[in-house]
C-alpha positions as CSV (number, residue, x, y, z in Angstrom):
1,M,67.3,-54.7,-149.5
2,P,64.1,-53.8,-147.6
3,Y,64.1,-54.0,-143.8
4,P,62.0,-56.7,-142.1
5,H,58.8,-55.3,-140.5
6,D,59.6,-57.0,-137.2
7,F,58.5,-54.0,-135.2
8,E,55.1,-53.9,-136.7
9,G,52.5,-53.0,-134.1
10,L,55.1,-51.6,-131.7
11,T,55.6,-48.0,-130.6
12,A,58.8,-46.3,-129.4
13,L,60.0,-43.1,-127.9
14,V,63.6,-42.0,-128.6
15,T,65.1,-39.2,-126.7
16,G,67.7,-37.1,-128.4
17,G,66.2,-38.5,-131.6
18,A,66.8,-35.6,-133.9
19,S,70.5,-36.2,-134.6
20,G,73.3,-38.7,-134.4
21,I,72.6,-42.1,-132.9
22,G,69.1,-41.1,-131.8
23,A,68.0,-40.1,-135.3
24,A,69.5,-43.2,-136.8
25,T,67.7,-45.3,-134.3
26,A,64.4,-43.5,-134.8
27,A,64.7,-43.9,-138.6
28,L,65.6,-47.6,-138.3
29,L,62.7,-48.5,-136.0
30,T,60.3,-46.6,-138.3
31,A,61.7,-48.4,-141.3
32,R,61.1,-51.7,-139.5
33,G,57.5,-51.0,-138.8
34,A,57.4,-49.2,-135.4
35,R,55.5,-46.0,-134.8
36,V,58.1,-43.7,-133.3
37,A,58.1,-40.4,-131.3
38,V,61.2,-38.3,-131.0
39,L,61.8,-36.2,-127.9
40,D,64.4,-33.5,-128.4
41,R,65.2,-30.0,-127.5
42,D,65.0,-29.2,-131.2
43,P,63.0,-32.0,-132.9
44,S,63.1,-30.3,-136.3
45,G,65.7,-33.0,-137.4
46,A,63.4,-35.9,-136.5
47,P,63.4,-38.5,-139.2
48,A,60.4,-38.6,-141.6
49,G,57.4,-40.4,-140.3
50,C,58.3,-39.8,-136.6
51,L,56.2,-37.8,-134.1
52,P,58.3,-34.8,-133.1
53,L,58.1,-33.7,-129.5
54,K,59.9,-30.7,-128.1
55,A,61.2,-31.2,-124.5
56,D,64.4,-30.8,-122.5
57,V,65.3,-33.8,-120.4
58,T,66.4,-31.5,-117.6
59,S,62.8,-30.5,-117.0
60,D,60.7,-33.1,-115.2
61,E,57.5,-31.3,-116.2
62,A,58.4,-31.1,-119.9
63,V,59.4,-34.7,-120.0
64,R,56.2,-35.9,-118.3
65,A,54.1,-33.9,-120.8
66,A,56.1,-35.2,-123.8
67,V,55.9,-38.9,-122.7
68,A,52.2,-38.6,-122.0
69,E,51.7,-37.0,-125.5
70,A,53.7,-39.8,-127.1
71,A,51.7,-42.5,-125.4
72,D,48.4,-40.8,-126.3
73,E,49.3,-40.1,-129.9
74,L,50.9,-43.5,-130.5
75,G,48.2,-45.4,-128.6
76,A,50.8,-47.2,-126.4
77,L,54.4,-47.2,-125.5
78,H,56.4,-50.4,-125.8
79,I,60.0,-49.2,-126.3
80,L,61.9,-46.4,-124.6
81,V,65.4,-45.5,-126.0
82,N,67.1,-43.2,-123.5
83,N,69.6,-41.6,-125.9
84,A,69.7,-37.9,-125.0
85,G,73.1,-36.9,-123.7
86,I,76.0,-34.4,-123.9
87,G,79.7,-34.6,-123.9
88,S,82.5,-33.1,-121.8
89,V,86.2,-32.8,-122.2
90,G,88.9,-32.6,-119.5
91,T,90.5,-34.1,-116.5
92,V,88.9,-34.1,-113.1
93,E,90.6,-30.6,-112.5
94,D,89.3,-29.0,-115.7
95,N,85.5,-28.7,-115.1
96,G,83.9,-26.7,-112.3
97,D,80.9,-27.8,-110.2
98,D,78.4,-26.1,-112.5
99,E,79.6,-28.2,-115.5
100,W,79.5,-31.4,-113.4
101,H,76.0,-30.7,-112.4
102,R,75.0,-29.8,-116.0
103,V,76.4,-33.0,-117.5
104,L,75.1,-35.3,-114.8
105,D,71.7,-33.6,-115.0
106,V,71.4,-34.4,-118.7
107,N,73.2,-37.7,-119.0
108,V,71.9,-39.4,-115.8
109,L,68.9,-37.6,-114.4
110,G,67.6,-37.1,-117.9
111,M,67.3,-40.9,-118.2
112,V,65.7,-41.1,-114.7
113,R,63.1,-38.5,-115.6
114,T,62.1,-40.1,-118.9
115,T,62.1,-43.6,-117.5
116,R,60.0,-42.5,-114.5
117,A,57.4,-41.0,-116.8
118,A,57.4,-43.9,-119.2
119,L,57.2,-46.9,-116.8
120,P,53.4,-46.9,-116.2
121,H,53.0,-47.1,-120.0
122,L,55.7,-49.8,-120.3
123,R,54.2,-51.9,-117.6
124,H,50.8,-51.7,-119.4
125,A,52.5,-52.7,-122.7
126,A,54.2,-55.7,-120.9
127,R,50.8,-56.9,-119.7
128,E,49.2,-56.5,-123.1
129,R,52.1,-58.0,-125.1
130,P,54.6,-60.0,-123.0
131,G,58.2,-59.5,-124.2
132,A,57.5,-56.2,-126.0
133,A,58.3,-53.7,-123.3
134,S,61.9,-52.6,-123.1
135,I,64.3,-49.7,-122.2
136,T,67.6,-49.3,-123.9
137,N,70.0,-46.7,-122.6
138,T,72.9,-45.2,-124.6
139,C,75.9,-45.6,-122.5
140,S,79.6,-45.6,-123.7
141,I,82.9,-47.3,-123.8
142,A,83.9,-44.6,-121.4
143,A,81.9,-46.4,-118.7
144,T,84.2,-49.4,-118.8
145,A,87.6,-48.2,-120.1
146,G,89.8,-45.3,-118.8
147,L,90.0,-42.7,-121.5
148,P,92.1,-39.5,-121.2
149,Q,90.4,-36.2,-121.0
150,R,87.0,-37.7,-120.3
151,A,86.7,-37.6,-116.5
152,L,83.3,-36.0,-116.2
153,Y,81.8,-37.8,-119.2
154,S,83.1,-41.1,-118.0
155,A,81.6,-40.6,-114.6
156,S,78.2,-39.9,-116.1
157,K,78.3,-42.9,-118.3
158,G,79.6,-45.1,-115.5
159,A,76.5,-44.1,-113.6
160,V,74.3,-45.0,-116.7
161,H,75.9,-48.4,-116.7
162,S,75.1,-49.1,-113.1
163,L,71.7,-47.5,-113.4
164,T,70.9,-49.9,-116.3
165,L,71.7,-52.9,-114.1
166,A,69.7,-51.6,-111.2
167,M,66.7,-50.8,-113.4
168,A,66.9,-54.3,-115.0
169,A,66.7,-55.9,-111.5
170,D,63.9,-53.7,-110.4
171,H,61.6,-54.2,-113.4
172,V,62.4,-57.7,-114.8
173,R,59.4,-59.2,-112.9
174,E,57.2,-56.6,-114.4
175,G,58.1,-57.7,-117.9
176,V,60.2,-54.6,-118.7
177,R,63.6,-55.4,-120.0
178,V,66.5,-52.9,-119.5
179,N,69.8,-52.9,-121.4
180,C,72.4,-50.5,-122.6
181,V,74.7,-50.1,-125.6
182,N,78.3,-49.0,-125.1
183,P,79.5,-47.4,-128.3
184,G,83.1,-46.7,-129.0
185,T,84.0,-43.4,-130.6
186,A,81.1,-42.8,-133.0
187,D,81.0,-40.6,-136.0
188,T,78.4,-38.2,-134.7
189,P,77.8,-34.4,-134.7
190,W,79.3,-34.1,-131.2
191,V,82.5,-35.9,-132.3
192,G,82.6,-33.8,-135.4
193,R,82.5,-30.6,-133.3
194,L,85.2,-32.0,-131.1
195,L,87.4,-32.6,-134.1
196,D,86.8,-29.2,-135.5
197,Q,88.2,-27.7,-132.3
198,A,91.4,-29.7,-132.5
199,A,94.6,-28.0,-133.6
200,D,94.9,-30.6,-136.3
201,P,91.5,-32.2,-137.0
202,A,92.8,-34.8,-139.5
203,A,95.5,-36.0,-137.0
204,E,92.9,-36.1,-134.2
205,R,90.5,-38.2,-136.3
206,A,93.4,-40.5,-137.2
207,A,94.2,-40.9,-133.5
208,L,90.6,-41.7,-132.6
209,E,90.3,-44.2,-135.4
210,A,93.6,-45.9,-134.4
211,R,92.5,-46.6,-130.8
212,Q,89.7,-48.8,-132.1
213,P,91.1,-52.1,-133.2
214,M,88.9,-52.1,-136.3
215,G,90.7,-48.9,-137.4
216,R,87.7,-46.7,-137.9
217,L,85.0,-44.8,-136.0
218,V,81.7,-46.5,-135.3
219,T,78.8,-45.2,-137.3
220,A,75.5,-44.0,-135.8
221,G,73.7,-46.6,-138.0
222,E,75.7,-49.4,-136.5
223,V,74.8,-48.4,-133.0
224,A,71.2,-48.1,-134.1
225,F,71.2,-51.7,-135.2
226,A,72.4,-52.8,-131.8
227,I,69.7,-50.8,-130.1
228,A,67.1,-52.3,-132.4
229,Y,68.4,-55.8,-131.5
230,L,68.0,-55.1,-127.7
231,A,64.6,-53.5,-128.2
232,N,63.2,-56.3,-130.4
233,P,60.8,-58.7,-128.7
234,A,62.9,-61.5,-130.2
235,A,65.5,-60.6,-127.6
236,A,63.1,-61.3,-124.8
237,P,65.6,-63.1,-122.6
238,V,68.1,-60.3,-122.8
239,T,68.1,-57.9,-119.9
240,G,70.8,-56.3,-117.7
241,T,73.2,-56.5,-120.6
242,A,75.7,-53.9,-121.8
243,L,76.3,-54.5,-125.5
244,A,79.6,-53.1,-126.7
245,V,79.6,-51.5,-130.2
246,D,83.2,-50.3,-130.2
247,G,85.2,-52.0,-132.9
248,G,86.8,-54.2,-130.3
249,M,88.1,-51.3,-128.2
250,Q,87.0,-52.8,-124.8
251,G,87.9,-56.4,-125.2
252,L,90.8,-56.7,-127.7
253,R,94.5,-56.2,-127.1
254,L,96.2,-56.3,-130.4
255,R,100.0,-56.5,-130.8
256,P,101.4,-53.3,-132.5
257,L,101.9,-53.5,-136.2
258,T,105.5,-54.1,-137.2
259,R,107.2,-53.3,-140.5
């Protein structure tokens, strides 16, 4: 069944858009009529039809140049999807200061840099087409649930959750909506690499699937659909919202299965 072209006439920038959730989002927005730019350290995996832009979100200069190029090439910027991020494994004791700085620099400050560069374009888009300007941040279930061996990653995503709410308050009167999605464990390249490092990858996958009440991992495409909902002008009243896409992991407490 073909997608509706409900993003016709809109433009979007997706960071980390060459793989995983970002690539699925860029492909979906393109299929639904948007003109999409992908910002990535290696944009070679950008979906067909997208404008590939090479930049590292830890560089303010590179981010500003890439955002300016996206707005110039696309003619406007209506939608920003802050998706670029990295993972980290361990308790609070397991990672040194350098690793803490590295993860927070990408996962939190990376969003700050991209948003800071995009806001003038988003404000203009909001004036030209009310309801069309939005920012969606990729957060995580780790922001709202205590997960083992994820201290640093959880801290970074907790910051993204709070940042989303603060940004939503700051920019709602400018016509720029800000929301985030909170995926559960998603079947992405990073999770795949994590599984490959496990002593028993099949058992580790089964354990990750079992902790989500639906009994399986979330797909990148499913998260992309949630991002598209939040970015759609039809969701104009939705701002300051964290949308869980986690198979019920955050809110459900099922009784154990009995034989």
